[in-house]
C-alpha positions in Angstrom: -50.1 32.5 130.9 -50.8 29.9 128.2 -51.9 30.3 124.6 -55.6 29.9 125.3 -55.4 32.7 127.8 -53.5 34.9 125.4 -56.1 34.3 122.7 -58.9 35.1 125.2 -57.2 38.4 126.0 -56.9 39.3 122.3 -60.5 38.3 121.6 -61.7 40.6 124.4 -59.6 43.5 123.2 -60.7 43.3 119.6 -64.3 42.7 120.4 -64.7 45.6 122.9 -67.4 48.2 121.9 -65.9 51.3 120.4 -67.3 53.5 123.2 -65.2 51.6 125.8 -62.0 52.2 123.9 -62.3 56.0 123.8 -59.7 57.9 125.8 -59.4 61.6 126.4 -56.0 63.0 125.2 -54.8 66.6 125.2 -52.2 67.6 122.7 -49.3 69.3 124.3 -47.2 70.2 121.3 -44.0 68.9 119.7 -41.2 68.1 122.2 -38.5 66.8 119.7 -37.9 68.5 116.4 -35.7 67.2 113.5 -32.2 68.3 114.3 -32.7 68.3 118.1 -29.7 66.0 118.5 -27.5 67.5 115.8 -26.9 66.3 112.2 -27.7 62.7 113.0 -31.3 63.7 113.6 -31.6 66.3 110.9 -34.2 64.7 108.7 -36.1 62.1 110.7 -37.4 61.7 114.3 -39.8 58.8 115.0 -41.0 55.9 117.2 -40.1 56.9 120.8 -39.9 54.2 123.5 -40.1 55.7 127.0 -39.1 54.1 130.3 -39.4 55.5 133.8 -36.1 55.6 135.8 -35.8 54.8 139.5 -35.6 58.5 140.4 -38.9 59.3 138.6 -37.4 60.9 135.5 -38.3 59.6 132.0 -35.8 58.3 129.4 -36.9 58.3 125.7 -35.2 56.1 123.1 -35.7 57.6 119.6 -35.2 56.5 116.0 -33.5 59.3 114.1 -31.9 59.7 110.6 -29.9 62.1 108.5 -31.7 61.1 105.3 -35.3 60.9 104.2 -37.5 59.0 103.5 -36.0 56.3 105.7 -36.0 53.3 103.4 -34.1 55.1 100.6 -31.1 56.9 102.1 -29.5 58.1 105.3 -28.0 56.6 108.4 -30.6 55.3 110.9 -29.7 55.1 114.6 -31.2 54.9 118.1 -30.3 57.7 120.5 -31.7 58.7 123.9 -32.9 61.8 125.8 -34.0 62.3 129.4 -36.5 64.8 130.9 -36.7 66.9 134.0 -39.1 65.3 136.5 -40.5 68.7 137.2 -41.0 69.6 133.6 -41.9 66.6 131.3 -41.8 68.8 128.2 -38.1 69.5 128.5 -35.7 66.9 127.2 -31.9 66.7 127.2 -30.0 64.5 124.8 -27.8 62.0 126.5 -26.4 60.3 123.4 -26.0 62.1 120.1 -24.0 59.1 118.9 -25.7 55.8 118.1 -26.7 53.5 120.9 -27.5 51.0 118.2 -26.9 51.8 114.5 -25.8 50.5 111.1 -23.1 47.9 110.6 -21.8 47.8 107.0 -20.7 44.2 107.5 -24.2 43.0 108.4 -26.5 43.1 105.4 -29.6 42.9 107.5 -28.9 46.4 109.0 -26.3 48.0 106.8 -28.5 51.1 106.7 -29.3 51.1 110.3 -32.1 50.5 112.8 -35.4 51.9 113.9 -38.6 51.3 115.9 -36.9 50.8 119.3 -38.8 49.1 122.1 -36.9 49.1 125.4 -37.8 46.7 128.2 -36.2 47.5 131.5 -35.7 44.6 133.9 -34.8 44.3 137.6 -33.3 40.8 137.0 -31.1 40.5 134.0 -30.0 43.0 131.4 -32.3 45.5 129.8 -33.5 44.5 126.4 -34.0 46.7 123.3 -35.9 45.3 120.4 -35.4 47.2 117.1 -36.3 47.0 113.4 -33.5 46.7 110.9 -33.0 48.6 107.7 -30.8 46.8 105.3 -30.3 44.7 102.1 -31.3 45.7 98.6 -35.0 46.4 98.8 -35.1 47.4 95.1 -34.8 43.8 93.9 -38.3 42.8 94.9 -39.6 46.3 95.7 -40.3 44.9 99.2 -38.9 46.1 102.5 -36.7 43.5 104.2 -37.1 44.7 107.8 -36.4 42.2 110.5 -36.2 42.4 114.4 -32.9 42.6 116.2 -32.1 42.5 119.9 -29.6 44.5 122.0 -28.7 44.1 125.7 -27.6 46.7 128.3 -25.9 45.8 131.5 -25.8 49.4 132.8 -29.6 50.3 132.9 -29.9 51.3 129.3 -26.9 53.6 128.9 -24.8 51.4 126.5 -26.0 48.6 124.3 -24.6 45.6 122.5 -26.4 43.7 119.7 -26.8 40.1 120.6 -29.2 38.7 118.0 -30.5 39.5 114.6 -33.6 38.2 112.8 -35.1 37.5 116.2 -38.6 36.7 114.7 -38.0 35.0 111.3 -40.6 35.5 108.6 -43.1 32.7 108.0 -43.3 30.6 104.9 -44.7 31.9 101.6 -48.4 32.5 101.9 -48.5 32.9 105.7 -49.6 36.1 107.4 -46.1 37.0 108.4 -44.2 36.0 105.2 -42.9 39.5 104.6 -41.3 42.3 106.6 -41.3 42.3 110.4 -40.4 45.8 111.4 -41.5 46.5 115.0 -42.6 44.8 118.2 -44.1 45.6 121.6 -43.2 43.3 124.6 -44.6 42.8 128.1 -43.0 40.9 130.9 -46.0 39.3 132.7 -43.9 37.1 135.1 -40.4 36.1 136.0 -40.3 33.7 133.1 -43.2 34.9 131.0 -42.9 37.4 128.1 -45.6 38.3 125.5 -44.8 40.0 122.2 -47.0 41.6 119.6 -45.3 42.3 116.2 -46.2 44.1 113.0 -45.8 42.1 109.9 -46.4 42.3 106.2 -48.1 39.3 104.5 -47.4 40.4 101.0 -47.1 43.5 98.9 -49.7 44.8 96.5 -48.8 47.3 93.7 -51.0 50.4 93.4 -49.7 52.3 90.4 -46.0 52.9 91.1 -46.2 52.2 94.8 -46.0 48.8 96.6 -48.1 48.7 99.8 -47.8 46.0 102.4 -50.8 44.0 103.7 -50.0 44.4 107.4 -51.1 42.3 110.4 -50.3 42.0 114.1 -48.7 38.7 115.1 -48.1 37.4 118.6 -45.3 35.3 120.2 -44.4 34.0 123.7 -41.0 33.6 125.4 -39.6 32.5 128.8 -36.5 34.7 128.6 -37.3 37.6 126.3 -34.7 36.3 123.8 -36.0 33.0 122.3 -39.6 33.3 121.0 -42.3 30.9 119.9 -44.8 32.5 117.4 -48.5 32.1 117.5 -49.8 30.2 114.4 -52.3 32.9 113.4 -52.4 36.7 113.6 -53.6 38.4 116.7 -55.2 41.1 114.5 -55.7 40.9 110.8 -55.8 43.8 108.4 -59.3 45.1 107.8 -58.6 45.7 104.1 -57.3 42.3 103.2 -60.6 40.8 102.1 -61.5 43.8 99.9 -58.1 43.9 98.3 -57.8 40.1 97.7 -61.2 39.8 96.2 -60.7 42.4 93.5 -61.0 41.1 89.9 -57.8 39.7 88.4 -58.2 42.2 85.6 -57.0 44.9 87.9 -53.5 43.6 87.3 -52.4 42.6 90.8 -49.1 40.7 90.8 -50.3 37.5 92.5 
């Protein structure tokens, strides 16, 4: 698939009438509570990534933490649980320890990781894309999330970090100049991968809180490891124009 085809897909998806996008969902209740995996998950459970195993069971990779909110304190790790094929509401933890976690020697993730996205593959190792929590975010009052990559050679049971800062931020003023915390990836062919990633263009101060202006970027790869970014966002924040056209007297910091 080339860039023109990718842009066409994105244009169709974003232009579809609202009624065609409606889906019927039924809430089934909470399946994982804080603390379900012991102290490591005591304060925070978020961002599951679910894969179907060869025997029909599901495995869920989950971001958990023992501190809250996540960007201020705590240890942030990825663990996993599997369900009973006959009862999808029942999950059993298979890793209370970190499959991927913090490394004090690596500033980009000295506080840990989050937002897992696992891509199982028949040929080659499984891939896990994750967002990093690290660095001193208080300096600029901006989150410094970046994307890392881990590989598994035993079908997702153990993982090794192989790359950090997988999708570098763009230059100042670009739509992805700030944090890049999470991705979704599809393998559309043997040597064809597509990625959509969340990214912050900049931060705007509202009172005592900084809020990121977030967009969705897109990238393409032939191996799932080395990526070429699209020059423009796949989906731009709806609120950007309203925020950026406010009078300068409002005190925005740019």
